C-alpha positions in Angstrom: -39.8 1.0 54.6 -37.5 4.0 54.6 -36.1 5.2 51.3 -32.6 5.3 52.7 -32.8 1.7 54.1 -29.6 -0.3 53.4 -31.5 -3.4 52.7 -33.0 -2.1 49.5 -31.6 -3.6 46.3 -30.0 -1.7 43.4 -26.9 0.4 42.6 -26.0 3.8 43.9 -25.4 6.7 41.5 -21.7 6.6 42.3 -21.4 2.9 41.4 -23.2 3.5 38.1 -20.9 6.4 37.2 -17.7 4.4 38.1 -18.9 1.4 36.0 -19.8 3.7 33.0 -16.3 5.4 33.2 -14.6 2.0 33.3 -16.6 0.8 30.3 -15.9 4.0 28.4 -12.1 3.7 29.0 -12.1 0.1 27.8 -14.1 0.9 24.6 -11.8 3.9 23.8 -8.7 1.7 24.2 -10.2 -0.9 21.9 -11.2 1.7 19.3 -7.7 3.2 19.3 -6.1 -0.2 18.9 -8.5 -1.1 16.1 -7.9 2.2 14.2 -4.1 1.6 14.4 -4.5 -2.0 13.2 -6.8 -0.9 10.3 -4.3 1.8 9.2 -1.5 -0.8 9.2 -3.5 -3.3 7.2 -4.5 -0.6 4.7 -0.8 0.2 4.0 0.1 -3.5 4.0 -2.6 -4.3 1.4 -1.5 -1.3 -0.8 2.1 -2.7 -0.7 0.8 -6.2 -1.7 -1.2 -4.6 -4.6 1.9 -2.6 -5.8 4.0 -5.8 -5.6 1.4 -7.7 -7.7 1.4 -4.9 -10.3 5.2 -5.0 -10.4 5.0 -8.7 -11.0 2.3 -8.2 -13.7 4.6 -5.8 -15.6 7.5 -8.2 -15.1 5.5 -11.2 -16.4 4.3 -9.3 -19.4 7.8 -8.2 -20.3 9.4 -11.7 -19.7 6.7 -13.4 -21.8 6.6 -10.7 -24.5 2.9 -10.0 -24.1 2.3 -7.4 -26.8 -0.2 -6.5 -29.5 1.7 -4.8 -32.4 0.2 -1.5 -33.7 1.2 0.9 -36.5 3.0 3.1 -34.0 4.7 0.2 -32.0 6.1 -2.6 -34.1 8.4 -4.2 -31.4 8.3 -4.2 -27.7 11.3 -3.0 -25.5 9.7 -3.7 -22.1 7.3 -2.6 -19.4 7.9 -0.1 -16.7 6.2 1.2 -13.6 6.4 5.0 -13.2 5.7 6.3 -9.7 4.1 9.7 -9.2 4.8 10.4 -5.4 2.9 13.7 -5.2 -0.2 12.3 -7.0 0.0 9.0 -5.0 -0.4 7.1 -8.3 1.7 4.8 -10.5 1.5 4.0 -14.1 2.0 0.7 -16.0 3.8 1.8 -19.2 4.6 -0.2 -22.3 7.9 0.7 -24.0 8.3 0.3 -27.7 11.5 0.3 -29.7 10.0 2.6 -32.3 8.2 5.1 -30.1 10.1 7.9 -28.4 7.5 8.3 -25.7 6.2 5.4 -23.5 2.6 4.3 -23.8 0.6 4.3 -20.6 -1.4 1.1 -20.3 -3.0 1.7 -16.9 -2.9 4.1 -14.0 -3.3 3.0 -10.4 -4.0 5.1 -7.3 -3.0 4.3 -3.8 -5.8 3.9 -1.2 -6.9 6.8 0.9 -4.4 7.8 3.6 -1.6 5.8 2.0 1.4 7.5 0.5 4.8 6.8 -1.0 7.2 7.5 1.9 10.4 6.9 0.0 11.2 5.8 -3.6 14.8 4.9 -4.6 13.8 3.3 -7.9 11.7 5.2 -10.4 10.9 4.0 -13.0 11.1 0.2 -12.6 11.9 -1.1 -16.0 11.5 -4.8 -17.0 13.1 -5.8 -20.3 11.5 -8.1 -22.8 12.2 -11.8 -22.6 14.5 -11.2 -19.6 13.7 -11.4 -15.9 16.2 -8.8 -15.0 15.4 -5.1 -14.4 17.2 -2.1 -15.7 16.7 -0.3 -12.4 16.9 -1.5 -8.7 15.9 0.0 -5.4 13.2 0.2 -2.8 9.7 1.6 -2.6 8.4 2.4 0.8 4.7 3.0 1.6 3.3 4.4 4.8 0.2 5.8 6.4 -0.5 9.4 5.5 -1.7 10.3 9.0 0.8 11.7 11.5 3.0 9.6 13.8 3.1 5.8 13.8 3.2 5.7 10.0 3.4 1.9 9.7 5.8 1.8 6.7 6.2 -1.2 4.5 9.0 -1.8 1.9 9.1 -3.5 -1.5 12.5 -4.2 -2.9 13.4 -4.7 -6.6 16.8 -6.4 -7.2 18.9 -6.5 -10.4 18.0 -10.2 -10.8 14.3 -9.3 -11.1 13.4 -10.5 -7.6 10.6 -8.5 -6.1 10.5 -9.0 -2.4 8.3 -7.6 0.4 6.2 -6.1 1.7 8.5 -6.0 4.7 7.5 -3.9 7.7 10.1 -1.4 8.6 
């Protein structure tokens, strides 16, 4: 049998190279789509976490959750302070007797997530009242280049915290 006989079974080198190139293209498209989806979900989850922390501060203020201390006899409210450069935000307790707020907890945004735009800082929730002293929007986005996948959380004067809404 001749080694160049057409009746022999198998694939030629050209056919194998074409199949490999096609599979590589499909895998790279799938990976790019997954990476974009993952970045969007990371921003979305960070927005939901921030919304939950805002609601936590609101619930603590509206129910008057507070442990009196020698330096803080009465509670004025809770607030969220946003540090855009540091990509963090603080849950702060406001006392009627203290000139400076007391930081209860500090939260950091996940890796590659940033505050894109903040029109409300700080967000202040008053004691035994569901209203807020400040209103506006907080936009979060992906920290990596184009296609930033922004999400918005809105705080209204009636105390409604809505979002995250994809922009």
